[in-house]
N, C-alpha and C positions, 0 to 999 in steps of 0.2 A: 504494500500500500504506500503510495508516494506521499510526499509532503505537499500540502496545498500552498503554492507559492507564486510569486510574480517577480519580475525584474526589479532589482534595487538600483541599478545604474552605477554601482561603485566599481570603478575601473581599477584594476591592479596593474601598476606600471610594469612594463616588461613582460607581462603575462603571455602576450602573443608570441614574443620571441622565444620564451622558455618552452611554450607549447610546440612550436615548429621544430626546435632543437630536439625535443623528446620524440616527436613524430619521425624525424629523420633517422634517429638512432633506434627506432622501434624494430627495424628489420634485422638488426644485428644483436639485439638483446635477447634475454630469456634463453641462454644456453644454446645460441646458434639457430634458434627457430626464426625463420624469416616470415614476417607477416606484415602486410600493409593495412593501415586503418581504413575502414570503409568511409564513404562520404558522410553517412549519418553519424558515425563515431567521431569523425573529424568535427562536424558542426556542434555536436553535443559537448565535446571536450573544449572547443574554442569558447563556447558560451559559458561553460563552467569556469574557464580561466579568467573571463571578464567579470562575471557576476557572482561567482561562488555558489554556495548552496544555503544561503541564509533563508530566513522565514518568508521572504518575498521573492525568491529566485525561481522563476518559472521558465524552464528550458523547453523550447519548441524543437521538435525533430521531425523531419519528413513533411509530407503534405498533410498528415493528420496530427493534430495536437493532442497531448495527453489530457486525462481528466483534470478539470480545473473548477474549483468552487466559485471563483470570481466570475466565471461565465455561466455558472449553474449547469455545467456539463459533467455528468458522472462517468462518461466514457470518451473514447476517441472521437474527435470532431474536426470538421474542416476549419481551416484558417479563416480569420474574420477581418483580415486587413482591408479587403476590398468591399466590405458591406457598406450600405448607405445609411444604416441606423446605428445609433449609439448602443452600448451594452445596457439592456434594461434590468439585468440581474441585481446590481447593487441597490437600485431603487427599491425593488421588491423585497430584497433581503433586509434593508434598513427599516422598511415599513413593518415587516414582520417582527424584527428584533425589538424595536421600541415598544410596540403594543404588547408583546410577550413579556418584556422586561417589567413594565408597570403592573400587569396582571399578576405576574409571578411574585412580585413584592407584596401585593395585596393577599395572595393566597398564603404567603408565609406570615401574614399578619405583622408586617414590619411597622414598628411604631404604633401598634394596636389598630392599624387601619384594616378593616375586614370587609367593607362594602365595596363592590366593584363598579359603582356607578360612574366614576371618572373614566373607566376604561371604555364605556359605551361611546363616548365622543371619539376616542382614538380608534376604536374598532370600526366605526362608520367611516371616518375621514381618512385615516392613514393606513392602518392595518387592513381595512376592507377595500375602500375605493382605489387608493393608490396602488396597493398590491395587485388588485384585480387588473388594473390598467397595465402594470408591468408584465403580468402574465400574458395579456393580449399582445404586447409588443414582443414577448418571447416567441409567440406563435408567428409573428411577422418575420422574425429573423431565422425561423426554422428550427428552434429548439423545442422539441416535443416535451422533454422532461421538465424544462423550466416553465413552459406554458401550463402543463398539467399541475405542477406543484404550486406555483405562485397564484394561478387563478383559483385553484381549489382552496388554498389557505386564505386568499382574499374573500372567497365565499364563506369560509369558516368564520372569519371575523365579522362579516356582515350579518350572518345568521346569529352569531353570539350576541351582537348588539341588539338585534330584533327581539331575541328572547328576553334579554335583561333590561330593555328600555323601561325605566320607571314610569308607570302610568300610561304607557304608549300602546303597545300591542296586547297587553294584559294576558300574556300566555301563562305566566305563573299564577296569576289570580284565577284564571279559568280552572286550572288543576285544583287549586285550593278550595274553590267554591263547589266544584262538582265532585271531587274525590277527596284529596287531602294533600297536604304539603309533601308527605312521603311519596305520593305518586309523582309529583313534580321532580323530586330528587331522583327517583328511579328513571324517569324519562330523560332527565339531563345526564344521568349516568350512561344510558344507552347512547345518547348523542356523542359523548366523549369516547366511549368504547368504539363506536363506528370510526371516529377519526384516528383512534389507535390502530385499527386494522388498515386504514388507508395509508397511514404513515409507515407501517411495517412494509407495505408493498414498495413504497419509495425507498425505504431503507435497504431493501434487497438490491435495488438498482445501484446503490452507492457502495456495495461491498468491495468492489475493486477500484473505487475512486480514491480521492485524497483523504488523508487523515481528518483534516478539519471538516471536509464535506460530510464524511461518514459520522463524525462526532455530532454535527448539527442534527441529523435525522435520528441518531441513536438516542440522544438526550431528549429530543422532542417526543420520540416514541414512548420513552419511559414516563415523561410528564403526562401524556394523555392517558397512559395505562393507570398510573397512580391516582390521577384526578378522577378517572372513571370509577376505580375501586372505592375511592373515598366517598363518592356519592351513592354507590350501591351498597357498600358495607359501612353502615352508619354506626355512631356510638350509642351508648345506652339512652341518651336523651333523644334519639331519633334524628340527630343532625349529621351533616357530612363529617366524616371522621377527621378531626383536626390534625393529628400527626400525619396521616396519609396525604391529606391535602397540602400540608406544609412540605412534605417530601416531593410532591408533584410540583409545587412552586419552586423548590430548589433546582430540580432538573429543568424546569422552564427557564430559570435564570441562566443556566449553563447553555441552553439552546439559544437564548437571546445573544449571549456573547459570541457563540460560535457563528451565528448569522452575521453579526457585525464584523467578525474577522473575515469571513468569506466576502462580505461587501467591500471591505478594505482592499482585499486582494484584487477585486474587480475594478476598483477605482484607481488603484496605483499601477496603471498599465503604461505602455509606451506613449500614450497620448498626453501624459502629464509631464513628460520630460522636456 
């Protein structure tokens, strides 16, 4: 599994000269074994001599680029130098990260804040609408994975906001008046478990991707699972299980920071040099 990275632009003086000297002596080294480097090995080694292997060093090789979270691409993909659109992935990742960050802090009851009302605005405007638009642009640039993931999670935040809008759609009130609050908790638990299943499908697609890309979906998957269990397996008072909800909030925080990291990798590309 590779490291999710992008070019840093840190030039090492004399690196090209050292590389060419090593390449010229390659045929006589290793106990008399004669072997010339391939063109792909040549390009990869030259890029490494220039940029190193730091946390933002993304080395391109051949006509197909390796998996890269900054482009929201879990597998090999075509180069993007000649495309007419900007990379929409950092926008969608940032929208997801901020909304998840705030909700996760509330789920962990940070500074005793327990009501998620503030997240409704974020879920409608940033995590929902903006992320959905980013997903549509991913479709325009030909990224099926990015379009599916960002559009779906944009829809998640919009539906989340619709469910929890105070006095708006009255979904929770309908459950309480017709059945009970426990029925609403069960239904919301089903909602979260469905997103856990969907995230697991996306997680499978990132198994051979970059570490940061995989960590994003792994932590998000655990967050959905724990939050779903917290609503379905309630405490003695019949409320969502606080320790499990807090654990879900913790993994949600990790997912938010992983999303921001991948967004940074997508922003810090050659266009910024």
